[in-house]
N, C-alpha and C positions, 0 to 999 in steps of 0.2 A: 939399554932398557931390558929388563928380564922378560922372558916369555910370559910369565904369570901376570906381570904388571901390564904388559901390552894387551894381553887378552882381557884384562879387567877394564882397560880404557875402551877397547872395542865393544865390550859388552854394555858398558855405560852409554856409549854413543848409539848403539842399536836400540837400547831401551828408550833413549830420549827421542829418537826418530819415530819409533813405534808409538810412543805417547802422543807425539805431535800429529801423526797420521790419524790416530784414533780420535783426537780432539777435532781435527778437520772434518772427519767423517760424521761426527756428531752434529757439527754445525750445518753440514749439508743435508742431513736427514731429519733434523729437528723440525717440528711444525713451526710455521711462521707465526709471528706474534699476532694475536687477535686484533684486527683493525676495527675501527668504529667510525661513527660520524665525527666531524670536526669538533674538537673540544669546546664545549659551551663556555661562555663567560663565567667568572666566579660568582658565588652566591652574593657577595657584596655588590658587585657590578649589576647583577640581575635585580637586586633590591632597588638600586638607584634607577635602573631602566623602568622598573615597575611604577615608580612614582611619576614617571614622565609619560606613561601611556594614557591615551584618552579613554576615559571610562564612560560608556554610553550603552543604552539598550541595544541588544543585537538586532541587526537589520533583518530584512526578509530574505527568504530563499527563492523568492519569485525570480524567474528567469535563469536560475542557476543550471549549469550543465558542465560536466567534467570536460566536455569538448571545448569549452571556453578557456581551458587551461591546457594547451597542447603539450602532451608528454607521451611517450618518452622520446626526446629529440636525440639526434646523432651528436655524440660528443667528440669522437675521433675515429677515423677509419670506418669499420662496420659496427662499432660499439655505441649503443645508445645509453641513456642515463641509467636505466635499470641495470644493465649489464656492468656498467662502471661501479655501481654501488654493490652489486653482488660480489664482484672481484675485490673491492675495497674491504667489505665487511666479512668476507669469508676467509677460511684457512685452506691452503693448498688447492685453490680453485684452478681448474683446467678449463680453458675455453676453446671452442672449435674455430674454424676459419671464419665463421659468421659472428663470432664473439659470444655465442651462447655458452653458458656454463654447463659443462658435461659432467663434472664431478667436483667435489669439495665438501667442506663442512661449514655450517652457519650456526652460530650461537645467538639465540634470540634473547636480548637483555630484558625484554618486557616480561617474559615468563620463565626464563631459564632453560628452555628447551634447545636441543641441538638437532640439526637436520642435515641430511646428506644428499638431498635432492633439491635443486633450485626451485622446482615446482611447489615445494612446501613453504617457500619463503616469499613474502610480499615486501615491496619497498614502501614503507610508511612515510607519508608526509606528516612530519611532526605537528605542524599546524595544518589540519585537513583543508582540502580545497574548498569544500562547502563552508567551513568555518571562516576561512579567509574571505569568501564571497560576502558573508553576512557581516564581516568586520571591516569592510572597506574595499575589497578587491572587485566588487561589482562595478566600481567606477574606473577601474584600470583599463588600459589598452590590452589587446590580446598579446602584444609583445611583452608587457609587464607580467601578465599572468603566466605566460610561457616561462619566463625567467624564474618566477616564483616556484612553479611546479617542477623545475629542473635544477634547483639551487644546490650545487655541490659545495659551495663556499661556506655558507652558514650551516648550523646543525639542524637541517630541515629534512634530510632523507636518511633512512636507516632500514636495514634488512631485518625483518622480524617474522615470527610465525604467522602464516597467512590467516588462520582463523582468529588469531588475537587482533590482528590489524582490522579484520572485518568486524569484530565485536566492538572495537573502538569507534569505527565509523567516522562520523563528523563531530564527535563529542569533544568538549574542552575539559580541562582538569577539574572543573566543578562536578562533573559526572563520570569521568573515567580517568584512571591512573594505572600504570603498570602494576601487575600483581607482585612483582619483585620489589619490595618496599625499599631496598637499598639503592635502587636505580631512580627512585622518584625525584631526588634532589637534582640529579643530572637532567632528568626529563624536564623538570620545571625551569631550570636554568636555560635549557635549549629553547623551550617554548617562549619564554620572555624575550630571549635574544632575537628570535625570528620575528616575533610581533613588533619588537622595537625597530629592527632594521627596516622592515617593510611598512612601518607606520600604520599598523593595524590596531583597531580599538579592542578593548576588553569590556565585558559587562561586569556588573558588581559581584555576582556570584563567582565568576571566574577570578576576579581580583582577590576575593577573600581566600579562595583555594590556593592561589599562587602565593599570597602572603603567608598563609599558614605553613606551607611546606618550606618556603624559603627561610622562615624564622628558625626552622630546625636544622638548616643546612650548615 
């Protein structure tokens, strides 16, 4: 083998190793994929679910209290439900020994804002607790209400801008929708899925709003 040929082989090998190391470094330093709430059912399934929901006038808020929906409960170790969702929905989230998020980034799908402090982020109940109370949860046991308020399996909990969550309050889609219009289909699919799973009723204005958006999904 000539010296020139051997040097050529060595150079090719070095370049290949360098490229592989660079690719590995990119994978290690690249931001993690944006996480989100569990993927809601399809629009077609949501439309089917919608036809099966009980339509009735909304009940009274009498007797309602957030304390009747115990949250945030411990999920594992020192981590409660809020901290689990902050970790799930954030990017590069660092937690301390108490599971509190000390750094990270959170993209709020409701308004398109990005935050770097956990204090600027609320965990929204897709179907608000007071709305659930008026839709059937008033007759539930405390255990059922606790499960609803901490439901990580259905698309019920999502990290969003705190003041946007506060502006939503306990409103249903007839009176409040995310300002990011491209997210509304996902929002409505999630809303219907949660109401269907938990056997909560809807009122007529709510149903009209749900139908209108689903028809465009």
